[in-house]
SERO-4910 file (N, C-alpha, C, O; in steps of 0.05 Angstrom, whole numbers):
BEGIN
 pado doro    nc1    nc2    nc3   cac1   cac2   cac3    cc1    cc2    cc3    oc1    oc2    oc3
  Met    A   2608   2794   3794   2600   2787   3821   2623   2789   3843   2646   2780   3840
  Leu    A   2615   2801   3866   2633   2817   3890   2640   2787   3902   2624   2769   3905
  Met    A   2667   2787   3908   2679   2774   3925   2671   2771   3957   2665   2791   3970
  Ser    A   2672   2746   3968   2663   2745   4003   2677   2775   4022   2667   2790   4039
  Thr    A   2696   2774   4014   2716   2803   4023   2704   2824   4022   2700   2839   4041
  Glu    A   2695   2827   3996   2683   2855   3984   2653   2860   4004   2649   2878   4020
  Leu    A   2637   2840   3999   2609   2839   4016   2609   2842   4047   2594   2855   4062
  Ala    A   2633   2825   4052   2636   2835   4085   2636   2859   4092   2624   2870   4111
  Gln    A   2658   2874   4070   2659   2906   4078   2640   2926   4071   2643   2950   4079
  Glu    A   2614   2916   4051   2601   2931   4043   2578   2925   4064   2557   2939   4064
  Trp    A   2582   2906   4081   2556   2899   4100   2567   2909   4123   2548   2912   4139
  Gln    A   2594   2916   4134   2606   2930   4160   2596   2953   4157   2582   2962   4175
  Gln    A   2600   2972   4131   2591   2997   4124   2564   3003   4130   2558   3024   4142
  Ala    A   2545   2982   4120   2518   2988   4119   2513   2978   4152   2491   2970   4157
  Gly    A   2533   2977   4173   2527   2973   4200   2520   2939   4207   2504   2933   4224
  Val    A   2531   2924   4194   2523   2896   4197   2549   2882   4201   2564   2881   4182
  Ser    A   2557   2871   4225   2583   2857   4233   2584   2828   4222   2572   2809   4234
  Ala    A   2600   2825   4200   2608   2793   4194   2632   2793   4185   2644   2812   4175
  Ser    A   2640   2769   4188   2670   2768   4176   2662   2752   4147   2641   2740   4144
  Ala    A   2680   2753   4129   2685   2745   4108   2682   2708   4104   2677   2696   4082
  Arg    A   2685   2698   4125   2681   2669   4128   2647   2672   4134   2633   2659   4118
  Thr    A   2632   2686   4155   2611   2684   4155   2603   2692   4125   2590   2674   4115
  Val    A   2606   2708   4113   2592   2715   4087   2595   2691   4072   2575   2681   4061
  Arg    A   2613   2683   4070   2615   2654   4052   2608   2632   4055   2612   2613   4039
  Arg    A   2591   2631   4083   2577   2608   4096   2555   2615   4082   2547   2600   4065
  Arg    A   2540   2642   4087   2513   2650   4088   2509   2650   4047   2487   2654   4036
  Leu    A   2529   2647   4037   2528   2650   4014   2528   2621   4006   2519   2616   3984
  Leu    A   2536   2604   4018   2538   2574   4000   2512   2561   4019   2506   2538   4011
  Glu    A   2498   2569   4036   2473   2563   4045   2447   2567   4028   2427   2554   4026
  Asp    A   2458   2592   4014   2441   2601   3985   2441   2581   3962   2423   2575   3946
  Gly    A   2459   2574   3964   2473   2552   3934   2488   2573   3916   2487   2573   3891
  Leu    A   2505   2598   3934   2522   2609   3917   2550   2602   3921   2564   2610   3941
  Val    A   2560   2584   3897   2583   2573   3901   2602   2594   3887   2596   2612   3871
  Ser    A   2632   2585   3898   2653   2600   3882   2665   2590   3862   2678   2571   3869
  Arg    A   2668   2596   3835   2684   2585   3813   2693   2604   3795   2686   2627   3794
  Arg    A   2710   2590   3780   2721   2606   3759   2711   2618   3738   2707   2601   3721
  Ala    A   2704   2639   3730   2690   2658   3715   2703   2644   3683   2726   2641   3674
  Ala    A   2669   2636   3671   2671   2630   3655   2678   2657   3626   2664   2677   3625
  Lys    A   2702   2653   3606   2712   2665   3589   2688   2669   3567   2675   2649   3562
  Lys    A   2681   2692   3555   2664   2688   3533   2659   2719   3515   2652   2738   3528
  Pro    A   2662   2720   3497   2666   2748   3482   2647   2766   3490   2624   2758   3491
  Leu    A   2652   2789   3497   2638   2814   3499   2621   2813   3482   2629   2809   3459
  Leu    A   2589   2819   3487   2569   2817   3470   2561   2853   3465   2557   2869   3483
  Ser    A   2560   2856   3442   2551   2892   3444   2517   2881   3443   2506   2859   3445
  Lys    A   2509   2907   3438   2470   2907   3441   2471   2891   3406   2465   2867   3406
  Lys    A   2476   2901   3385   2491   2895   3357   2490   2864   3356   2474   2850   3344
  Asn    A   2510   2858   3372   2514   2824   3376   2485   2814   3377   2471   2803   3360
  Ile    A   2479   2822   3401   2459   2805   3418   2434   2809   3392   2423   2789   3384
  Lys    A   2429   2826   3385   2407   2830   3364   2413   2817   3339   2393   2812   3325
  Asp    A   2438   2809   3328   2439   2794   3306   2450   2765   3308   2461   2751   3291
  Arg    A   2444   2760   3341   2445   2730   3347   2413   2720   3349   2406   2699   3339
  Leu    A   2396   2737   3361   2367   2734   3357   2359   2727   3328   2350   2706   3319
  Ile    A   2365   2747   3319   2360   2740   3290   2367   2718   3279   2349   2709   3266
  Phe    A   2386   2704   3279   2398   2689   3264   2384   2655   3279   2376   2635   3266
  Cys    A   2385   2657   3310   2372   2637   3325   2346   2636   3314   2341   2614   3303
  Arg    A   2329   2651   3313   2303   2656   3297   2300   2649   3270   2280   2635   3262
  Lys    A   2318   2656   3254   2318   2642   3226   2317   2614   3225   2305   2601   3208
  Tyr    A   2330   2604   3246   2337   2580   3238   2332   2561   3272   2345   2543   3282
  Ser    A   2314   2571   3279   2305   2560   3301   2288   2533   3297   2288   2515   3313
  Glu    A   2273   2532   3272   2257   2505   3262   2274   2477   3251   2266   2454   3247
  Trp    A   2301   2490   3250   2318   2462   3239   2317   2447   3253   2309   2454   3276
  Thr    A   2324   2420   3247   2329   2398   3261   2354   2388   3260   2368   2402   3245
  Ala    A   2367   2366   3272   2391   2359   3268   2392   2353   3245   2411   2361   3232
  Glu    A   2374   2340   3235   2384   2329   3209   2383   2352   3180   2392   2348   3158
  Asp    A   2368   2376   3192   2375   2402   3174   2402   2411   3174   2415   2418   3155
  Trp    A   2412   2409   3206   2440   2422   3205   2459   2398   3196   2484   2402   3196
  Gly    A   2452   2377   3190   2472   2362   3177   2485   2360   3147   2502   2346   3136
  Lys    A   2467   2384   3139   2477   2392   3110   2493   2416   3113   2501   2428   3093
  Val    A   2499   2423   3136   2523   2449   3137   2544   2425   3141   2543   2401   3147
  Ile    A   2568   2451   3132   2596   2447   3131   2601   2470   3147   2595   2492   3138
  Phe    A   2615   2469   3178   2625   2489   3193   2658   2491   3186   2674   2474   3178
  Ser    A   2662   2518   3193   2691   2524   3186   2700   2546   3202   2685   2562   3214
  Asp    A   2730   2547   3202   2742   2564   3214   2766   2569   3222   2777   2547   3221
  Glu    A   2783   2585   3229   2813   2582   3232   2815   2587   3264   2801   2601   3279
  Ala    A   2844   2567   3267   2847   2563   3299   2876   2567   3303   2889   2557   3284
  Pro    A   2892   2580   3324   2922   2577   3326   2924   2556   3353   2910   2552   3372
  Phe    A   2948   2544   3343   2956   2523   3360   2989   2532   3370   3007   2540   3356
  Arg    A   2987   2525   3401   3017   2545   3410   3034   2517   3412   3022   2496   3416
  Leu    A   3058   2518   3411   3078   2495   3419   3080   2496   3453   3083   2518   3465
  Phe    A   3079   2476   3464   3081   2474   3491   3054   2475   3502   3054   2485   3525
  Gly    A   3035   2469   3494   3005   2477   3506   2992   2492   3491   3000   2514   3482
  Ala    A   2969   2480   3486   2949   2502   3473   2934   2517   3495   2925   2539   3491
  Ser    A   2929   2504   3522   2914   2516   3535   2933   2531   3558   2922   2545   3575
  Gly    A   2959   2528   3558   2978   2537   3582   2976   2526   3610   2990   2529   3630
  Lys    A   2955   2512   3606   2951   2494   3639   2954   2462   3633   2945   2451   3614
  Arg    A   2965   2452   3649   2963   2426   3646   2957   2414   3680   2960   2430   3698
  Leu    A   2951   2395   3684   2954   2386   3711   2973   2359   3710   2976   2346   3690
  Val    A   2986   2352   3735   3006   2329   3727   3002   2317   3764   2995   2329   3784
  Arg    A   3011   2290   3761   3004   2279   3787   3041   2264   3789   3053   2250   3773
  Gly    A   3047   2273   3810   3072   2256   3821   3079   2255   3849   3061   2260   3865
  Arg    A   3102   2251   3859   3102   2247   3888   3114   2265   3903   3118   2284   3889
  Lys    A   3124   2268   3931   3126   2291   3942   3159   2298   3939   3176   2282   3944
  Gly    A   3162   2312   3934   3190   2325   3926   3194   2320   3890   3217   2318   3881
  Glu    A   3170   2320   3871   3175   2315   3846   3168   2333   3836   3167   2333   3811
  Arg    A   3162   2355   3853   3145   2381   3831   3166   2383   3811   3158   2376   3789
  Tyr    A   3194   2391   3813   3206   2402   3795   3215   2379   3776   3228   2384   3757
  His    A   3207   2355   3782   3218   2329   3766   3209   2336   3733   3189   2348   3727
  Gln    A   3229   2326   3712   3217   2333   3682   3190   2330   3679   3175   2348   3670
  Ser    A   3182   2300   3688   3159   2289   3684   3138   2307   3691   3116   2303   3681
  Cys    A   3142   2328   3710   3127   2338   3718   3123   2369   3718   3110   2383   3734
  Val    A   3139   2380   3695   3142   2403   3692   3133   2407   3661   3139   2392   3643
  Met    A   3119   2431   3658   3114   2439   3627   3129   2459   3623   3130   2481   3636
  Pro    A   3143   2449   3602   3167   2477   3593   3151   2492   3578   3131   2484   3566
  Thr    A   3161   2524   3579   3154   2546   3570   3176   2562   3554   3199   2558   3561
  Val    A   3173   2575   3538   3195   2600   3527   3180   2621   3517   3156   2620   3511
  Lys    A   3193   2640   3515   3186   2669   3519   3165   2672   3496   3142   2682   3499
  His    A   3174   2661   3473   3158   2672   3444   3152   2645   3434   3166   2638   3414
  Pro    A   3133   2626   3444   3131   2605   3424   3114   2603   3401   3097   2619   3393
  Asp    A   3122   2582   3393   3116   2580   3363   3091   2577   3358   3082   2562   3375
  Thr    A   3067   2588   3335   3042   2593   3344   3042   2585   3309   3053   2598   3292
  Ile    A   3025   2560   3305   3014   2553   3283   2985   2559   3278   2969   2550   3295
  His    A   2974   2574   3257   2946   2572   3250   2941   2552   3231   2956   2537   3220
  Val    A   2920   2553   3230   2905   2524   3213   2870   2538   3207   2855   2550   3221
  Trp    A   2868   2527   3177   2839   2520   3177   2825   2498   3173   2835   2480   3159
  Gly    A   2805   2495   3182   2788   2464   3181   2761   2465   3177   2750   2486   3184
  Cys    A   2748   2444   3167   2717   2442   3163   2716   2415   3176   2732   2397   3182
  Phe    A   2682   2419   3179   2677   2394   3182   2647   2393   3186   2633   2413   3192
  Ser    A   2638   2367   3181   2602   2366   3177   2598   2340   3201   2612   2326   3217
  Ser    A   2573   2342   3194   2562   2306   3208   2569   2283   3196   2564   2261   3206
  Lys    A   2586   2287   3168   2596   2269   3158   2628   2261   3164   2642   2245   3151
  Gly    A   2638   2280   3192   2667   2274   3196   2679   2301   3194   2665   2321   3192
  Val    A   2709   2301   3193   2725   2319   3198   2731   2321   3161   2731   2301   3146
  Gly    A   2736   2352   3152   2737   2349   3125   2765   2361   3122   2780   2349   3138
  Ser    A   2778   2378   3108   2806   2379   3098   2810   2399   3127   2792   2407   3143
  Leu    A   2844   2403   3127   2848   2416   3145   2882   2424   3133   2900   2408   3128
  Thr    A   2882   2446   3132   2908   2462   3125   2923   2480   3142   2909   2494   3156
  Ile    A   2948   2482   3144   2963   2489   3160   2977   2520   3144   2993   2518   3125
  Leu    A   2969   2545   3154   2975   2568   3141   3007   2577   3142   3017   2590   3160
  Pro    A   3021   2566   3119   3050   2579   3125   3062   2600   3133   3052   2622   3124
  Lys    A   3083   2602   3149   3092   2629   3164   3098   2648   3143   3105   2646   3120
  Asn    A   3090   2671   3159   3091   2698   3144   3073   2697   3118   3079   2707   3096
  Thr    A   3049   2684   3125   3028   2688   3108   3006   2701   3116   2992   2689   3132
  Ala    A   2995   2735   3104   2975   2742   3116   2944   2720   3108   2938   2709   3087
  Met    A   2929   2721   3132   2906   2711   3128   2887   2736   3110   2873   2751   3124
  Asn    A   2886   2739   3084   2879   2755   3071   2857   2747   3052   2850   2723   3056
  Lys    A   2841   2762   3029   2820   2748   3019   2838   2733   2994   2825   2715   2983
  Glu    A   2856   2736   2987   2879   2718   2964   2882   2691   2978   2877   2669   2967
  Trp    A   2892   2697   3008   2902   2666   3010   2872   2649   3020   2869   2625   3021
  Tyr    A   2856   2665   3025   2824   2650   3029   2804   2634   3008   2790   2614   3010
  Gln    A   2808   2651   2990   2804   2635   2960   2813   2615   2952   2800   2596   2943
  Asn    A   2845   2617   2957   2860   2595   2953   2856   2572   2970   2858   2550   2959
  Thr    A   2850   2574   2999   2838   2557   3015   2808   2538   3011   2804   2515   3019
  Leu    A   2790   2556   2997   2775   2545   2993   2773   2534   2972   2753   2521   2968
  Gln    A   2797   2537   2946   2790   2529   2919   2802   2495   2928   2797   2474   2918
  Gln    A   2816   2500   2945   2844   2470   2955   2828   2456   2969   2823   2433   2961
  Gln    A   2814   2467   2995   2810   2447   3012   2774   2448   3014   2764   2425   3016
  Leu    A   2756   2467   3013   2728   2469   3017   2721   2450   2998   2712   2429   3007
  Leu    A   2724   2452   2971   2706   2445   2947   2711   2411   2946   2691   2396   2943
  Pro    A   2743   2399   2947   2746   2372   2959   2733   2368   2972   2719   2349   2964
  Thr    A   2725   2378   2994   2712   2366   3020   2680   2362   3012   2668   2342   3018
  Ile    A   2670   2381   3000   2641   2390   2996   2638   2357   2973   2621   2339   2974
  Gln    A   2658   2360   2956   2656   2336   2938   2659   2295   2953   2650   2273   2948
  Gln    A   2675   2306   2967   2674   2279   2986   2657   2275   3002   2651   2251   3003
  Gln    A   2646   2287   3016   2627   2284   3033   2593   2291   3024   2575   2276   3030
  Phe    A   2591   2310   3011   2565   2307   2999   2556   2302   2972   2533   2301   2966
  Gly    A   2582   2296   2950   2577   2295   2923   2567   2312   2909   2577   2335   2907
  Glu    A   2540   2301   2895   2514   2323   2882   2497   2334   2902   2486   2355   2896
  Glu    A   2492   2321   2928   2478   2327   2948   2484   2359   2950   2507   2367   2949
  Gln    A   2465   2373   2953   2463   2400   2965   2472   2407   2997   2462   2395   3016
  Cys    A   2491   2427   3000   2501   2428   3022   2503   2459   3030   2496   2474   3012
  Ile    A   2511   2471   3054   2504   2494   3058   2536   2495   3072   2547   2477   3086
  Phe    A   2551   2526   3064   2579   2528   3085   2570   2553   3103   2555   2571   3098
  Gln    A   2584   2548   3124   2583   2565   3147   2610   2571   3154   2627   2553   3160
  His    A   2615   2605   3153   2637   2618   3157   2627   2645   3169   2606   2656   3162
  Asp    A   2644   2653   3189   2640   2678   3203   2648   2701   3197   2661   2701   3176
  Gly    A   2645   2723   3207   2643   2752   3193   2674   2765   3191   2679   2789   3193
  Ala    A   2691   2746   3186   2727   2757   3188   2719   2767   3164   2702   2760   3148
  Pro    A   2740   2794   3165   2739   2810   3135   2746   2796   3113   2734   2799   3092
  Cys    A   2763   2782   3115   2776   2766   3091   2746   2745   3083   2741   2743   3059
  His    A   2736   2738   3093   2705   2720   3092   2689   2737   3080   2675   2728   3061
  Lys    A   2688   2765   3088   2665   2778   3075   2673   2798   3048   2659   2816   3039
  Ala    A   2691   2790   3041   2704   2800   3019   2688   2796   3001   2682   2772   2999
  Lys    A   2677   2812   2983   2660   2815   2962   2677   2793   2942   2660   2779   2930
  Val    A   2698   2787   2935   2709   2768   2916   2709   2742   2920   2710   2723   2903
  Ile    A   2706   2741   2954   2701   2712   2962   2670   2708   2957   2664   2688   2944
  Thr    A   2653   2721   2963   2619   2717   2966   2609   2713   2937   2590   2698   2933
  Lys    A   2622   2727   2915   2623   2726   2889   2638   2694   2879   2629   2676   2866
  Trp    A   2657   2697   2889   2673   2668   2881   2657   2643   2892   2655   2623   2878
  Leu    A   2645   2644   2917   2628   2620   2930   2603   2622   2908   2594   2601   2897
  Gly    A   2595   2641   2904   2563   2645   2888   2574   2632   2862   2558   2616   2854
  Asp    A   2594   2634   2845   2595   2624   2822   2613   2591   2825   2618   2579   2804
  Gln    A   2621   2580   2855   2616   2554   2855   2587   2541   2865   2587   2520   2878
  Asn    A   2564   2554   2859   2544   2548   2873   2546   2535   2901   2536   2513   2907
  Val    A   2560   2549   2915   2557   2542   2948   2540   2561   2968   2546   2584   2973
  Glu    A   2518   2548   2978   2509   2568   2992   2515   2574   3025   2524   2559   3043
  Ile    A   2508   2601   3025   2523   2608   3050   2501   2607   3072   2478   2614   3067
  Leu    A   2509   2598   3098   2491   2598   3129   2497   2629   3137   2519   2639   3140
  Gly    A   2470   2643   3139   2472   2664   3160   2456   2683   3140   2446   2676   3119
  Pro    A   2455   2710   3153   2488   2715   3155   2498   2709   3189   2481   2710   3207
  Trp    A   2525   2702   3194   2530   2690   3219   2534   2719   3237   2542   2740   3226
  Pro    A   2528   2718   3265   2529   2735   3284   2557   2742   3293   2572   2722   3292
  Gly    A   2567   2761   3299   2590   2763   3310   2596   2760   3338   2580   2770   3353
  Asn    A   2618   2744   3350   2622   2739   3372   2605   2719   3381   2597   2719   3404
  Ser    A   2599   2704   3366   2586   2682   3370   2600   2651   3366   2590   2633   3351
  Pro    A   2620   2648   3380   2636   2623   3377   2616   2592   3392   2620   2568   3390
  Asp    A   2595   2611   3409   2584   2582   3423   2560   2575   3408   2543   2562   3420
  Leu    A   2556   2584   3378   2545   2578   3365   2556   2561   3340   2540   2553   3322
  Asn    A   2581   2556   3341   2599   2543   3322   2603   2520   3338   2611   2523   3361
  Pro    A   2598   2497   3328   2610   2473   3346   2632   2465   3333   2641   2445   3343
  Ile    A   2643   2473   3316   2684   2463   3312   2699   2486   3324   2722   2489   3318
  Glu    A   2683   2506   3345   2701   2511   3370   2704   2491   3391   2725   2490   3404
  Asn    A   2682   2472   3394   2687   2448   3416   2713   2436   3409   2733   2433   3422
  Leu    A   2706   2428   3371   2732   2405   3362   2750   2417   3361   2770   2403   3358
  Trp    A   2754   2450   3362   2784   2459   3372   2794   2449   3394   2817   2442   3397
  Ser    A   2776   2449   3412   2783   2448   3441   2795   2420   3446   2817   2419   3457
  Ile    A   2783   2397   3440   2784   2364   3431   2809   2360   3423   2824   2344   3432
  Leu    A   2815   2378   3400   2838   2372   3382   2864   2383   3401   2883   2369   3407
  Lys    A   2861   2413   3410   2877   2419   3427   2891   2404   3447   2916   2401   3449
  Arg    A   2869   2393   3465   2877   2373   3481   2896   2350   3477   2914   2342   3492
  Arg    A   2886   2340   3450   2900   2310   3443   2921   2327   3431   2942   2314   3431
  Val    A   2925   2344   3422   2956   2348   3407   2972   2353   3444   2991   2339   3453
  Asp    A   2961   2370   3455   2974   2372   3484   2985   2350   3494   3008   2351   3501
  Lys    A   2972   2325   3497   2977   2305   3501   3008   2286   3495   3023   2272   3509
  Gln    A   3007   2293   3470   3030   2290   3445   3060   2308   3453   3082   2308   3443
  Lys    A   3049   2324   3478   3070   2337   3475   3101   2340   3462   3124   2333   3468
  Pro    A   3087   2358   3436   3113   2363   3412   3126   2379   3427   3117   2389   3447
  Thr    A   3156   2384   3418   3176   2395   3423   3185   2414   3407   3200   2431   3417
  Asn    A   3177   2418   3379   3182   2435   3356   3162   2439   3338   3143   2423   3337
  Ser    A   3165   2461   3323   3137   2466   3302   3136   2444   3279   3115   2434   3273
  Asp    A   3155   2437   3269   3149   2407   3249   3132   2388   3268   3111   2378   3260
  Lys    A   3140   2383   3290   3130   2355   3303   3098   2369   3310   3078   2358   3301
  Leu    A   3097   2389   3323   3068   2402   3330   3051   2397   3300   3029   2386   3302
  Gln    A   3059   2404   3276   3048   2405   3252   3035   2379   3249   3011   2376   3244
  Glu    A   3054   2357   3255   3051   2336   3250   3028   2316   3269   3012   2297   3265
  Val    A   3036   2331   3291   3014   2315   3308   2984   2326   3306   2965   2313   3313
  Ile    A   2982   2358   3292   2955   2372   3292   2946   2349   3269   2929   2332   3273
  Met    A   2959   2351   3248   2941   2331   3228   2941   2302   3236   2922   2290   3226
  Lys    A   2956   2290   3251   2949   2259   3259   2927   2256   3269   2911   2238   3264
  Glu    A   2920   2282   3294   2903   2287   3311   2875   2291   3302   2857   2282   3316
  Trp    A   2870   2303   3280   2854   2308   3263   2839   2291   3248   2814   2293   3247
  Val    A   2854   2271   3233   2842   2252   3215   2831   2232   3233   2812   2218   3226
  Ala    A   2845   2231   3265   2836   2216   3281   2816   2221   3300   2819   2212   3323
  Ile    A   2793   2235   3291   2774   2254   3302   2748   2231   3289   2742   2233   3266
  Ser    A   2738   2215   3304   2711   2192   3294   2688   2215   3282   2684   2238   3289
  Gln    A   2675   2199   3262   2654   2208   3257   2630   2213   3272   2614   2231   3266
  Asp    A   2625   2194   3293   2610   2194   3317   2614   2217   3327   2595   2233   3327
  Leu    A   2637   2227   3337   2645   2258   3347   2632   2279   3336   2615   2293   3348
  Ala    A   2642   2281   3310   2629   2300   3290   2600   2306   3289   2588   2327   3290
  Gln    A   2590   2278   3287   2558   2274   3284   2549   2290   3315   2527   2300   3314
  Lys    A   2560   2292   3335   2542   2289   3359   2549   2318   3365   2533   2331   3379
  Leu    A   2571   2329   3355   2572   2355   3354   2553   2381   3338   2547   2405   3343
  Ile    A   2546   2364   3316   2533   2376   3298   2507   2376   3312   2493   2396   3312
  Glu    A   2498   2352   3325   2465   2352   3334   2461   2371   3355   2438   2377   3362
  Ser    A   2480   2380   3365   2486   2401   3389   2467   2424   3382   2454   2438   3398
  Met    A   2468   2426   3352   2456   2458   3342   2426   2465   3353   2419   2487   3362
  Pro    A   2411   2445   3350   2388   2456   3362   2386   2471   3387   2378   2495   3389
  Ser    A   2393   2457   3405   2399   2464   3434   2410   2487   3426   2394   2505   3420
  Arg    A   2440   2491   3425   2451   2516   3418   2428   2534   3410   2427   2554   3424
  Ile    A   2411   2532   3392   2391   2560   3381   2373   2565   3404   2368   2586   3416
  Ala    A   2364   2539   3410   2340   2540   3431   2352   2559   3466   2336   2571   3480
  Glu    A   2369   2557   3469   2386   2564   3490   2388   2592   3491   2382   2604   3512
  Val    A   2397   2609   3464   2401   2628   3463   2383   2642   3457   2387   2666   3456
  Leu    A   2360   2632   3450   2331   2641   3447   2313   2655   3471   2298   2675   3476
  Lys    A   2324   2630   3483   2316   2629   3514   2325   2652   3531   2312   2669   3544
  Lys    A   2355   2645   3527   2375   2671   3541   2371   2700   3523   2390   2717   3524
  Lys    A   2351   2704   3509   2356   2729   3496   2372   2738   3485   2374   2762   3485
  Gly    A   2388   2723   3474   2416   2734   3458   2444   2731   3468   2465   2738   3458
  Gln    A   2439   2718   3492   2464   2722   3507   2475   2689   3504   2462   2670   3495
  His    A   2502   2689   3515   2516   2670   3509   2498   2644   3518   2481   2642   3536
  Cys    A   2508   2624   3500   2496   2597   3512   2523   2581   3528   2545   2592   3531
  Lys    A   2519   2556   3538   2531   2537   3551   2554   2528   3534   2577   2523   3543
  Tyr    A   2548   2528   3513   2569   2512   3491   2594   2524   3490   2611   2516   3475
***
């Protein structure tokens, strides 16, 4: 989308004399407001096709159906703020007061975690040890030690379905076979570049904001706060996120495979 100054230049080249201010006024009159662009993954034709296939497959599922799914994902947490931005409130002359400054370092520690949750609440969360690669061996060990206990705790003998995306270590043949041997049904196939279809992405955002508020000052404290805030997430919040799935599916279908608002 062109900025008002660029539009003014185009109008002038077309013989229409108008300032950028005039252009902005006309745009506002037509309900076109300026806002920060939403960041979403670039969708290829294959991504769009796969998203439509997935959403059509599950278009009839109710919130109750989605309540049988365990969603999972990996996420990074950075020391000194997950988002890198924070609003502060202070008096005039206090811009650089310690309480109004967000500390930065050139190479902040980054902690990678794996977690899962369902409508029954959050499941296991594990922190990836430093200098450990996210490969199929690590992933199988994580599923063995984290996923299976969560399934047992939340569903017992009741059938559930496991969701994970198409990361290489997730799609490895040894992982698919192992999940089959454990009688774990897999949701999907999951479409690429589709974080808007996974409610755990919203859970990560909420968790990162809560962790930021605690202002951890070192890697050990960051890990401690992540675990503390994870277990504090309510079952009600988890359920509400899961219940958004029919709306996500419907919106993607309505938009012919493009991003939904989530």
